[in-house]
C-alpha positions in Angstrom: 83.8 -91.9 -19.0 81.8 -91.9 -15.7 80.5 -95.4 -16.4 83.9 -96.8 -17.3 85.6 -95.3 -14.2 82.8 -96.6 -12.0 83.1 -100.1 -13.4 86.9 -100.1 -12.8 86.3 -98.9 -9.3 83.8 -101.6 -8.5 86.2 -104.3 -9.7 89.0 -102.9 -7.5 86.8 -102.2 -4.4 88.0 -103.9 -1.3 91.7 -104.0 -2.2 92.6 -101.6 0.5 90.8 -100.7 3.7 91.9 -97.6 5.5 93.3 -98.3 9.0 91.1 -97.4 12.0 93.7 -94.8 13.0 93.4 -93.1 9.6 89.7 -93.1 9.8 89.8 -91.6 13.3 92.1 -88.8 12.0 89.8 -88.2 9.0 86.8 -88.0 11.3 88.4 -85.5 13.6 89.8 -83.4 10.6 86.4 -83.2 8.8 84.5 -82.4 12.1 87.1 -79.9 13.3 87.2 -78.0 10.0 83.4 -77.7 9.5 82.9 -76.7 13.2 85.4 -73.9 12.9 84.0 -72.7 9.6 80.4 -72.7 10.9 81.5 -71.1 14.2 83.0 -68.2 12.2 79.9 -68.0 10.0 77.5 -68.0 12.9 79.5 -65.5 15.0 78.9 -63.0 12.3 75.1 -63.5 12.4 75.0 -62.9 16.1 77.2 -59.8 15.9 75.0 -58.5 13.0 72.0 -58.5 15.4 73.9 -57.2 18.5 76.4 -54.6 17.4 77.0 -54.1 13.7 74.1 -51.6 13.2 75.8 -49.3 15.8 79.4 -50.0 14.8 79.2 -50.0 11.0 75.9 -48.4 10.1 75.2 -45.7 12.7 74.3 -43.0 10.1 71.3 -45.1 8.9 69.4 -44.9 12.1 67.5 -47.3 14.3 65.4 -48.8 11.4 67.7 -48.8 8.4 70.8 -49.7 10.3 69.7 -53.2 11.4 68.3 -53.8 7.9 71.7 -52.9 6.3 73.4 -55.1 8.9 71.3 -58.1 8.1 71.6 -57.5 4.4 75.3 -58.2 4.7 74.3 -61.7 5.9 72.8 -62.4 2.5 76.1 -61.5 0.8 77.5 -64.7 2.1 74.8 -66.8 0.5 75.5 -65.3 -2.9 79.2 -66.1 -2.3 78.6 -69.7 -1.3 77.8 -71.0 -4.8 80.8 -69.1 -6.2 83.0 -70.8 -3.6 81.5 -74.2 -4.4 82.3 -73.7 -8.1 85.8 -72.5 -7.7 86.8 -74.9 -4.9 85.0 -77.7 -6.6 87.0 -77.1 -9.8 90.3 -77.3 -8.1 89.2 -80.0 -5.7 88.2 -82.3 -8.5 91.3 -81.7 -10.5 94.0 -81.5 -7.8 92.6 -83.2 -4.7 90.4 -82.6 -1.7 93.0 -82.0 1.0 94.8 -79.0 -0.3 91.5 -77.1 -1.0 90.3 -77.8 2.5 93.4 -76.2 3.9 92.8 -73.1 1.7 89.1 -72.8 2.7 90.0 -73.0 6.4 92.7 -70.4 6.1 90.5 -68.1 4.1 87.7 -68.3 6.6 90.0 -67.7 9.5 91.7 -64.7 8.0 88.4 -63.1 7.0 87.0 -63.6 10.5 90.0 -62.3 12.3 90.1 -59.2 10.0 86.4 -58.5 10.9 87.5 -58.5 14.5 90.2 -56.0 13.7 88.1 -53.8 11.5 87.8 -50.1 12.6 84.3 -48.7 13.1 82.5 -46.3 10.7 83.2 -43.6 13.2 86.9 -44.1 12.6 87.2 -44.7 8.8 83.8 -43.7 7.5 82.1 -45.6 4.6 85.2 -47.7 4.1 84.2 -49.7 7.2 80.9 -51.1 6.0 82.4 -51.7 2.5 85.3 -53.7 4.0 82.8 -55.6 6.2 80.8 -56.6 3.1 83.9 -57.8 1.3 85.0 -59.8 4.3 81.6 -61.3 4.6 81.7 -62.3 0.9 85.0 -64.1 1.6 83.4 -65.9 4.6 80.6 -67.1 2.3 83.1 -68.1 -0.4 85.1 -70.2 2.1 82.1 -72.0 3.6 80.8 -72.6 0.1 83.9 -74.6 -0.7 84.3 -76.2 2.7 81.3 -78.5 3.1 81.7 -80.6 0.0 85.4 -81.1 0.6 84.9 -82.1 4.2 82.0 -84.5 3.3 84.1 -86.1 0.6 87.1 -86.4 2.9 85.0 -88.5 5.3 82.8 -90.3 2.7 85.7 -91.3 0.4 87.7 -92.7 3.2 84.9 -94.6 4.9 84.1 -98.3 4.4 81.0 -98.7 2.3 78.8 -100.2 5.0 79.9 -97.6 7.5 79.8 -94.5 5.3 76.9 -93.0 7.1 78.7 -93.4 10.4 81.9 -91.7 9.3 80.3 -89.1 7.0 78.3 -87.8 10.0 81.3 -86.1 11.4 81.4 -83.1 9.0 77.6 -82.9 9.6 78.3 -82.0 13.2 79.8 -78.7 12.1 76.6 -76.6 12.2 75.6 -78.0 15.6 79.0 -77.6 17.3 79.6 -74.3 15.5 76.3 -72.9 16.7 76.9 -74.1 20.3 80.4 -72.5 20.3 79.2 -69.2 18.8 76.2 -68.9 21.1 78.4 -69.9 24.1 81.1 -67.4 23.3 78.6 -64.5 23.0 76.9 -65.7 26.2 80.2 -65.6 28.0 81.0 -62.2 26.7 77.5 -61.1 27.6 77.9 -62.3 31.2 81.4 -60.9 31.7 81.1 -57.6 29.9 77.4 -57.0 29.2 75.9 -57.0 25.7 74.5 -53.5 26.1 77.6 -51.9 27.7 80.0 -49.4 26.1 82.8 -51.9 26.6 80.9 -54.5 24.6 80.5 -52.0 21.7 84.1 -50.9 21.9 85.9 -54.2 22.1 83.8 -57.0 23.6 82.1 -58.0 20.3 85.6 -58.5 18.7 86.6 -61.3 21.1 84.7 -64.1 19.4 86.1 -63.1 16.0 89.7 -62.9 17.2 89.3 -66.2 19.1 88.9 -67.8 15.7 92.6 -67.6 15.1 93.3 -70.2 17.8 90.6 -72.6 16.4 92.0 -72.2 12.9 95.5 -73.2 14.0 94.1 -76.3 15.6 92.1 -77.1 12.5 95.1 -76.7 10.2 97.3 -78.9 12.4 94.7 -81.7 12.2 94.0 -81.3 8.5 97.6 -81.3 7.3 98.1 -84.6 9.1 95.5 -86.3 6.8 96.5 -87.8 3.4 94.5 -87.4 0.2 91.4 -89.6 0.0 91.7 -93.2 -1.4 88.9 -92.6 -3.9 90.8 -89.6 -5.4 94.1 -91.4 -5.4 92.4 -94.3 -7.3 91.0 -91.9 -9.8 94.4 -90.4 -10.4 95.9 -93.9 -10.9 93.1 -94.8 -13.3 93.8 -91.7 -15.4 97.5 -92.4 -15.4 96.9 -96.0 -16.5 94.7 -94.8 -19.3 97.2 -92.0 -20.2 94.3 -89.5 -19.7 94.0 -86.1 -18.0 91.5 -84.9 -15.5 88.4 -83.1 -16.9 89.5 -79.6 -17.7 86.1 -78.2 -16.4 84.4 -80.5 -13.9 81.4 -78.1 -13.9 80.8 -78.9 -17.6 80.8 -82.6 -16.8 78.3 -82.1 -14.0 75.9 -79.9 -15.9 76.1 -82.2 -19.0 75.8 -85.6 -17.3 74.4 -85.1 -13.8 72.4 -81.9 -13.9 69.3 -83.7 -12.6 71.2 -84.8 -9.4 72.3 -81.1 -8.9 68.8 -79.7 -9.2 67.1 -82.4 -7.1 69.9 -82.4 -4.6 69.5 -78.7 -4.2 65.8 -79.3 -3.8 66.4 -81.8 -1.0 68.7 -79.4 0.8 66.4 -76.4 0.6 64.1 -77.2 3.6 67.2 -78.2 5.6 68.6 -74.7 5.3 65.2 -73.2 5.8 64.7 -75.2 9.1 68.1 -74.3 10.4 68.2 -70.6 9.6 64.5 -69.9 10.5 65.4 -71.6 13.9 68.7 -69.9 14.5 68.3 -66.5 12.8 64.6 -65.6 12.5 63.5 -67.1 15.8 66.5 -65.7 17.7 65.3 -62.2 16.7 61.7 -63.1 17.3 62.5 -64.4 20.8 63.7 -61.1 22.1 61.1 -59.0 20.3 58.1 -57.3 21.8 55.8 -59.2 19.4 57.4 -62.5 20.6 57.9 -63.9 24.1 60.2 -60.9 24.9 63.0 -63.1 26.4 66.4 -61.7 27.4 69.2 -62.2 24.9 71.0 -64.4 27.5 68.0 -66.7 27.7 67.7 -67.0 24.0 71.4 -67.9 23.7 71.0 -70.5 26.5 68.1 -72.0 24.7 70.0 -72.0 21.5 72.9 -73.9 23.1 70.4 -76.5 24.4 68.8 -76.8 20.9 72.3 -77.2 19.5 72.9 -80.3 21.7 69.6 -81.8 20.5 70.7 -81.1 16.9 74.1 -82.9 17.5 72.4 -85.9 19.0 69.8 -86.4 16.2 72.5 -85.8 13.5 74.6 -88.6 14.9 71.7 -91.0 15.3 70.4 -90.4 11.8 73.8 -90.7 10.2 74.5 -94.0 11.9 71.0 -95.4 11.3 71.2 -94.5 7.6 73.8 -97.3 7.2 71.0 -99.7 8.3 67.9 -98.2 6.9 69.2 -96.3 3.9 70.1 -92.6 3.4 67.1 -91.7 1.3 64.6 -93.4 3.6 66.0 -91.6 6.7 66.0 -88.2 4.9 62.4 -88.8 3.8 61.4 -89.7 7.4 62.7 -86.3 8.5 60.8 -84.4 5.9 57.5 -86.2 6.6 57.9 -85.4 10.3 58.7 -81.8 9.6 55.4 -80.9 7.8 53.0 -81.4 10.7 55.6 -80.5 13.3 56.2 -77.0 12.1 52.5 -76.3 11.7 51.8 -77.3 15.3 54.8 -75.5 16.7 54.2 -72.2 15.0 50.5 -72.3 16.0 51.7 -72.7 19.6 54.4 -70.1 19.2 51.8 -67.5 18.3 50.7 -67.4 22.0 54.0 -65.7 22.9 55.1 -68.4 25.4 58.7 -68.7 26.4 58.3 -72.5 26.7 56.8 -72.6 23.2 59.8 -70.7 21.9 62.4 -73.1 23.5 60.5 -76.2 22.3 60.1 -74.8 18.8 63.8 -74.1 18.3 64.9 -77.5 19.8 62.3 -79.4 17.8 63.1 -77.7 14.5 66.8 -78.3 14.9 66.0 -81.9 16.0 64.0 -82.8 12.9 66.6 -80.9 10.8 69.2 -83.3 12.3 67.2 -86.4 11.3 67.4 -85.4 7.6 70.8 -83.7 7.7 72.8 -86.5 9.4 72.8 -88.8 6.3 73.4 -85.9 3.8 77.2 -86.2 4.3 77.1 -89.6 2.6 74.0 -89.1 0.5 75.2 -86.2 -1.7 78.7 -87.6 -2.5 77.1 -90.9 -3.5 75.2 -89.0 -6.3 78.3 -88.0 -8.2 81.3 -89.6 -10.0 84.8 -89.0 -8.6 85.9 -86.8 -11.4 83.2 -84.2 -10.6 82.1 -85.1 -7.1 83.5 -82.0 -5.3 81.8 -79.7 -7.9 78.5 -81.5 -8.0 78.0 -82.0 -4.3 79.1 -78.4 -3.6 76.8 -76.9 -6.2 73.8 -78.9 -5.0 74.5 -78.2 -1.3 74.9 -74.4 -1.8 72.0 -74.2 -4.3 69.8 -75.4 -1.4 71.6 -72.9 0.9 70.8 -70.0 -1.4 67.1 -70.9 -1.6 66.5 -72.1 1.9 69.1 -70.1 3.9 68.7 -66.7 2.2 65.2 -66.5 0.6 63.1 -68.4 3.2 64.2 -66.4 6.3 63.7 -63.1 4.5 60.2 -64.3 3.4 59.6 -65.5 6.9 60.2 -62.0 8.4 57.9 -60.4 5.8 55.1 -63.0 6.3 55.3 -62.8 10.1 55.0 -59.0 9.9 52.0 -59.2 7.6 50.1 -62.3 8.7 51.5 -63.4 12.1 54.0 -66.0 13.1 51.8 -69.0 12.0 52.4 -68.0 8.4 56.0 -68.8 8.8 55.0 -72.4 9.8 52.9 -72.7 6.6 55.9 -71.4 4.5 58.4 -74.0 6.1 55.8 -76.8 5.7 55.4 -75.9 2.0 59.1 -75.9 1.4 59.3 -79.3 3.2 56.9 -80.7 0.7 59.0 -79.5 -2.2 62.1 -81.1 -0.6 60.1 -84.3 0.1 59.2 -84.5 -3.6 62.8 -84.0 -4.6 64.0 -86.8 -2.3 61.4 -89.2 -3.6 62.5 -88.4 -7.2 66.2 -88.7 -6.4 68.0 -92.0 -5.7 71.7 -92.2 -4.7 74.2 -94.3 -6.6 76.4 -95.7 -3.9 78.4 -97.6 -6.4 80.0 -94.4 -7.6 81.8 -94.2 -4.3 82.8 -97.8 -4.3 
């Protein structure tokens, strides 16, 4: 079935080219949606470090409270593959656009409800339970978001400019991280992160602000039509008097399981680089064992690193049209191995300069490999199971690199020093490099 559909699609390729105005709307819609989703996702991480131990886990004390707070972060990574499966199923059967509206709404509602959630002092154990449930919903939403946004851009884009247009959803992590850091920095300056006012209501402002962003995102997304590739797929099914695959996940696991596993392997170090830089190092930067920087300084350095990430992501996505997706990704992985070893050796000296350079360089090399991923993963899967396949591969990497590696980094750093974290990330980069070498994209499946 996949081979026949791909053959039909290649014969029909070039019949219609989306207008520039349509491509511009798609680029804005994919970028706006992922930015909002990742803003909501990252705001939670910052609040988990700043206030949640005192607001939702005060009975656990100064040691167990922060551990419980950060444990709720991991709930989202468990939820992400679930979101990818569910949203992928409906996105492959009924279209990309409608599911993307649902994921945006779900993320927005969950984030605003966290901002309205009473503290443990008000409603007791119900508060941390509700917080965990809402965090699960955030993870579910972001798990279904990325693949749909990437497909929205990649399936609209002309073949020779696919890297250029598919880079827009890839800007979501950079812009979301900049917005989240900037919002908390503003609240820190105006209210004060350690003040009673911040604990009482200040931390809620970034969460409630999400409502405005979601309304903007919905306005942009509802103005975009379904992707040409999915419309062609529906037309082909109608011509053949056939129905969509009842269970796209079965098609993926039966015919393209290798792409799922190797795709997840490729993504693992990308998530590791990002979350070690934005979560582990953020905590390390303000700690007594680290450079001991103020939280405001760490946030400012994070914003600067986010700008570096955005620039390298754009450059890599555009260049992948010329030099190839796989070659660009491999270049990023090869650069990451010696880079993290040198950076973490330097970071062990406790220098504030070393901290800032390390965060910026890690996110920069992450952007080199991450920029082409928006086109690379969709090119691995056939239209009938593309949302499911790309989503599972992406979030498999998220579970391994975004949840397991940062937890292991904290344990290794405590036991052997910060250089051990560099060794860990370098080893993961080698695994992802091997996965990328073994995995070739099939761009004709998107033609």
